[in-house]
DRENKEGU-33956 format. One record per residue (C-alpha): residue in one letter; x, y, z. Coordinates in steps of 0.05 Angstrom, whole numbers. Layout:
N
 r     px     py     pz
 a      X      Y      Z
...
***
This chain:
451
 r     px     py     pz
 m   -327   1062    118
 s   -333   1075     43
 v   -387   1042      3
 a   -363   1000    -56
 r   -380   1021   -126
 t   -424    976   -167
 e   -386    935   -218
 r   -420    904   -279
 r   -404    849   -328
 p   -437    839   -395
 r   -504    805   -384
 g   -515    766   -448
 e   -544    698   -434
 l   -499    683   -375
 s   -526    667   -306
 r   -522    729   -264
 v   -498    731   -192
 l   -505    790   -144
 v   -445    797    -96
 v   -456    841    -36
 d   -396    858      8
 d   -364    923     31
 e   -293    894     27
 a   -262    905    -42
 d   -215    845    -36
 i   -272    797    -21
 r   -313    824    -79
 e   -254    817   -126
 l   -240    745   -103
 i   -312    724   -114
 d   -317    763   -179
 l   -256    728   -208
 t   -280    660   -185
 l   -348    671   -218
 a   -316    696   -282
 r   -275    633   -288
 m   -339    593   -280
 g   -370    631   -338
 l   -417    673   -296
 a   -434    746   -298
 t   -430    786   -234
 e   -457    850   -207
 c   -427    876   -142
 a   -457    920    -88
 g   -427    947    -24
 s   -488    959     19
 v   -559    937     33
 g   -587    996     -6
 e   -545    982    -68
 a   -563    908    -65
 i   -638    920    -62
 a   -633    972   -118
 a   -598    920   -161
 l   -650    867   -145
 k   -705    915   -166
 e   -671    927   -233
 g   -663    856   -257
 d   -663    781   -245
 f   -607    742   -212
 q   -596    668   -208
 l   -558    675   -141
 c   -541    727    -89
 l   -480    723    -43
 t   -481    773     14
 d   -438    789     74
 m   -474    791    141
 r   -445    857    164
 l   -455    916    117
 p   -446    992    127
 d   -521   1007    127
 g   -550    944    158
 e   -548    868    161
 g   -545    817    106
 l   -608    787    137
 e   -647    847    109
 i   -626    825     39
 v   -645    752     54
 r   -714    773     77
 y   -723    820     17
 i   -705    765    -32
 n   -751    714      1
 e   -809    763     -3
 y   -798    794    -72
 c   -750    748   -109
 p   -768    678    -83
 q   -736    643   -143
 t   -667    672   -127
 p   -627    632    -77
 v   -586    674    -29
 a   -524    652     11
 v   -491    691     67
 i   -418    701     85
 t   -406    700    160
 a   -346    713    204
 f   -308    650    225
 g   -341    615    283
 s   -406    656    278
 a   -451    595    280
 g   -508    636    309
 n   -508    683    249
 a   -507    625    201
 v   -567    592    235
 a   -605    658    236
 a   -593    667    162
 l   -616    596    146
 k   -679    605    187
 a   -693    670    150
 g   -691    632     84
 a   -618    632     62
 f   -599    576     15
 d   -531    564     49
 y   -473    600     82
 l   -397    608     76
 a   -349    625    133
 k   -292    674    126
 p   -239    665    102
 v   -277    642     41
 g   -250    576     13
 l   -252    574    -63
 e   -269    500    -65
 q   -330    511    -20
 l   -349    573    -58
 r   -350    536   -124
 a   -390    478    -95
 l   -442    526    -66
 i   -449    563   -132
 k   -457    499   -172
 s   -510    473   -124
 a   -549    539   -125
 l   -550    543   -201
 r   -578    472   -205
 l   -639    490   -163
 p   -708    479   -194
 g   -728    545   -226
 n   -656    559   -246
 g   -655    514   -306
 q   -667    446   -274
 d   -727    407   -300
 n   -760    375   -240
 d   -834    359   -244
 d   -840    305   -192
 p   -911    313   -165
 l   -895    282    -97
 q   -944    226   -112
 s   -909    180    -62
 l   -937    222     -5
 i  -1009    198     -9
 g  -1067    236     21
 e  -1106    300     12
 s  -1115    316     86
 a  -1096    387    107
 s  -1035    361    145
 m  -1008    323     84
 q  -1019    382     38
 q   -979    423     88
 v   -923    371     88
 r   -919    372     12
 t   -917    448     11
 m   -861    448     63
 i   -821    396     23
 e   -824    441    -38
 k   -797    499      2
 l   -744    459     39
 a   -717    430    -26
 r   -694    499    -47
 s   -651    508     14
 q   -587    477     41
 a   -608    488    113
 p   -605    429    161
 i   -674    398    172
 y   -702    361    231
 i   -759    314    214
 s   -801    296    274
 g   -855    244    278
 e   -874    176    305
 s   -844    111    280
 g   -873     91    213
 s   -899    161    196
 g   -855    169    134
 k   -795    209    159
 e   -744    176    112
 l   -792    182     53
 a   -798    257     66
 a   -722    263     70
 r   -714    226      3
 l   -766    272    -30
 i   -730    334     -5
 h   -665    307    -34
 s   -696    286   -100
 r   -726    355   -111
 s   -663    394    -90
 a   -602    418   -127
 r   -567    356    -98
 a   -613    307   -132
 a   -556    281   -177
 g   -513    268   -115
 p   -519    209    -66
 f   -571    202    -12
 v   -538    166     46
 p   -585    142    101
 v   -553    124    168
 n   -588     92    227
 c   -550    123    285
 g   -578     73    335
 a   -550     13    297
 i   -476     33    300
 p   -433      8    359
 e   -405     67    398
 n   -333     46    388
 l   -341     46    312
 m   -379    111    305
 e   -321    158    290
 s   -291    113    237
 e   -360    100    206
 f   -378    174    202
 f   -310    203    183
 g   -272    145    153
 y   -202    121    170
 r   -131    113    143
 k    -97     48    131
 g    -65     23    195
 a   -105     70    240
 f   -126     11    282
 t   -126    -65    280
 g   -164    -88    219
 a   -156    -22    180
 q   -123    -53    119
 d   -142      2     70
 d   -163     74     69
 r   -238     83     75
 d   -286    141     68
 g   -339    151    121
 f   -412    171    114
 f   -395    245    106
 l   -348    235     48
 a   -394    182     17
 a   -450    233     16
 s   -407    288    -14
 g   -447    329    -63
 g   -511    299    -36
 t   -551    289     28
 l   -533    254     93
 f   -596    229    129
 l   -584    215    202
 d   -642    173    226
 e   -653    164    301
 v   -602    219    314
 a   -624    220    388
 d   -587    154    398
 l   -518    186    386
 p   -474    185    449
 l   -453    253    476
 a   -380    243    455
 m   -400    232    383
 q   -448    291    385
 v   -388    338    398
 k   -351    311    336
 l   -414    314    294
 l   -425    387    313
 r   -355    406    292
 a   -362    370    225
 i   -427    406    210
 q   -402    475    231
 e   -334    472    197
 k   -356    429    137
 r   -292    389    146
 v   -277    319    173
 r   -213    285    197
 k   -207    211    183
 v   -185    167    241
 g   -109    162    236
 s   -101    225    194
 v    -71    291    214
 a   -105    331    159
 e   -178    351    152
 e   -217    343     87
 p   -272    389     63
 v   -341    359     56
 d   -402    384     18
 v   -464    351     48
 r   -532    372     69
 i   -555    344    136
 i   -626    319    147
 c   -639    284    213
 a   -699    249    244
 t   -720    215    308
 h   -785    191    339
 k   -761    218    406
 n   -771    288    432
 l   -704    322    423
 r   -724    383    464
 d   -739    338    523
 l   -672    303    515
 v   -636    370    515
 d   -672    390    579
 k   -650    323    611
 g   -578    332    588
 a   -580    272    542
 f   -572    314    478
 r   -526    373    468
 q   -563    440    463
 d   -514    469    413
 l   -522    409    367
 y   -598    412    375
 y   -599    484    350
 r   -552    466    293
 l   -595    408    269
 n   -663    439    283
 v   -656    499    238
 i   -722    481    204
 e   -770    428    230
 l   -816    385    187
 r   -868    348    227
 m   -896    284    197
 p   -968    275    223
 p   -989    208    253
 l  -1040    168    213
 r  -1093    175    267
 e  -1095    250    253
 r  -1114    240    180
 a  -1167    186    177
 e  -1192    213    110
 d  -1125    190     80
 i  -1134    117    100
 a  -1178     99     40
 p  -1129    125    -13
 l  -1071     94     26
 v  -1106     27     27
 d  -1119     31    -47
 a  -1046     49    -63
 i  -1018     -6    -18
 l  -1064    -60    -47
 r  -1047    -38   -118
 r   -973    -41   -102
 l   -982   -112    -76
 f  -1030   -139   -129
 g  -1026    -93   -190
 d  -1089    -71   -225
 q  -1134   -125   -194
 p  -1126   -118   -119
 p  -1174   -150    -69
 r  -1230   -105    -45
 l  -1236    -78     26
 s  -1307    -84     52
 p  -1340    -20     79
 g  -1339    -49    149
 a  -1264    -65    145
 l  -1249      5    119
 k  -1290     35    176
 a  -1252     -7    226
 l  -1186     19    199
 e  -1212     91    202
 f  -1229     81    276
 y  -1163     47    292
 s  -1108     88    327
 f  -1049     60    287
 p   -992     65    337
 g   -946     41    281
 n   -974     90    230
 v   -969     76    155
 r   -918     21    165
 e   -969    -16    210
 l  -1024     -5    158
 e   -980    -39    106
 n   -967    -98    153
 i  -1042   -104    169
 l  -1061   -106     95
 e  -1006   -155     77
 r  -1031   -202    132
 a  -1104   -192    113
 t  -1093   -208     40
 a  -1059   -273     60
 l  -1116   -293    106
 c  -1178   -270     69
 s  -1222   -317     29
 g  -1242   -293    -40
 d  -1228   -223    -65
 s  -1258   -185     -6
 i  -1223   -166     59
 e  -1270   -167    118
 v  -1262   -139    189
 e  -1242   -207    217
 d  -1186   -212    165
 l  -1153   -150    194
 h  -1140   -185    261
 l  -1135   -120    298
 g  -1146   -157    364
 p  -1200   -151    419
 e  -1172    -87    449
 e  -1165    -52    382
 i  -1235    -75    361
 h  -1264    -48    426
 d  -1227     18    415
 a  -1255     21    345
 g  -1325     14    373
 l  -1341    -54    341
 e  -1374    -87    402
 g  -1446    -85    425
 r  -1479    -70    358
 g  -1539   -114    371
 s  -1580   -128    308
 e  -1550    -71    269
 t  -1504    -85    211
 l  -1432    -66    223
 d  -1436     -5    177
 e  -1500     19    211
 y  -1469     12    280
 l  -1405     48    262
 n  -1442    104    228
 r  -1487    112    289
 l  -1427    118    335
 e  -1392    168    290
 r  -1456    209    281
 q  -1467    210    357
 a  -1396    233    371
 i  -1400    288    319
 l  -1468    313    342
 e  -1444    316    414
 a  -1383    356    393
 l  -1425    403    352
 q  -1472    414    411
 k  -1414    430    457
 a  -1385    477    405
 e  -1453    510    394
 g  -1453    491    321
 n  -1383    516    306
 r  -1353    462    260
 t  -1282    486    269
 a  -1288    482    345
 a  -1323    415    340
 a  -1266    387    297
 r  -1217    411    350
 l  -1256    375    405
 l  -1256    311    364
 g  -1181    316    349
 v  -1190    318    273
 t  -1176    370    220
 f  -1231    415    194
 r  -1224    382    126
 s  -1234    314    159
 m  -1295    341    196
 r  -1326    367    132
 y  -1314    300     98
 r  -1349    263    154
 l  -1408    311    156
 e  -1419    302     82
 r  -1413    227     85
 l  -1461    220    143
 g  -1510    272    115
 i  -1506    317    176
 d  -1529    388    161
***
């Protein structure tokens, strides 16, 4: 197989796109499409030529075939992610090669196109890629809505920054109330799709007999009550992000149709004979364990691998006790402005010991209730109304003549010293025994004055 020659266009101030394909007709099709969009192209016919071009200059986008004479397109994806991280790369796969597309997305590809390449989808992909932060888009959102400086929250913010630069489907796991939808909205707001719609869908709230029409839309007269044409969730989210919350609640029959829509990037309205192209990014979430549901046959394995290209885990609040104080401050300021009521040291300590099965959402409810019940401008332990079992779990019983703060500090100090003894003084191992992060452990050691 002959290797294509490298073709160049005048560089000037135009955005530059690297096209890598060993088929001349595909290169010519993409080259003409890009030229009509006012873009400069440089073409390569092999992995070697592509990497040589990347070493020579900057590109705002790379489009590469998966199969090349001297290797795989994945080699180019990996090279770009390591040496040219600001350049989004999309792959072109053979029709029906879902496995290749998923592998490319996991390797760091921005998006993919299936052969035969559709010009409408090609243009949409290029426009999205060129709107990415770092390619001319001004996006300085500091992610302030994700409050907390714990190691786990810092990792979440870092992941969101990376995921925003991709079109890959994302699976957000985490307990109820841990902020899964907030994370999805932040990914959308920092992505090339920020100007498009963000459409959240609670999959567990849609009656099974209405799911197909709600997701894909319907034509007038398709069924009783269909008096007009209507777009479904996919078309409503076109150009933006479709967030499927509680995706584990989808019935198996709907999972098959959802899989096809994601793979083919096309939907057919109920009552229509023609399919319509859709340009959406899928982010899904559930508090259930999807892997367990796959093993039990309650969730399709092929859909699981299609949705779970990249996983973002939202940590439960009990794993980041050091974030409770800033969260409390932010919630009270949101409720009361610049003069919120004060949380007593004992009340804050009680919250830090509490397990929070409802996570941040439960913390918000507790504080709203406490501010309504407290007298004066200070919230005390009794205003939290955690209940006898929760108070016992927080270690608030049997304190004798000690003040509440003294008693709680003694319990915490005792637990930490026991863990340090078992770990032979190794703070990292002690933190693991206590089920907290090393950052949280260090914070507690400093606060309690433990050397």
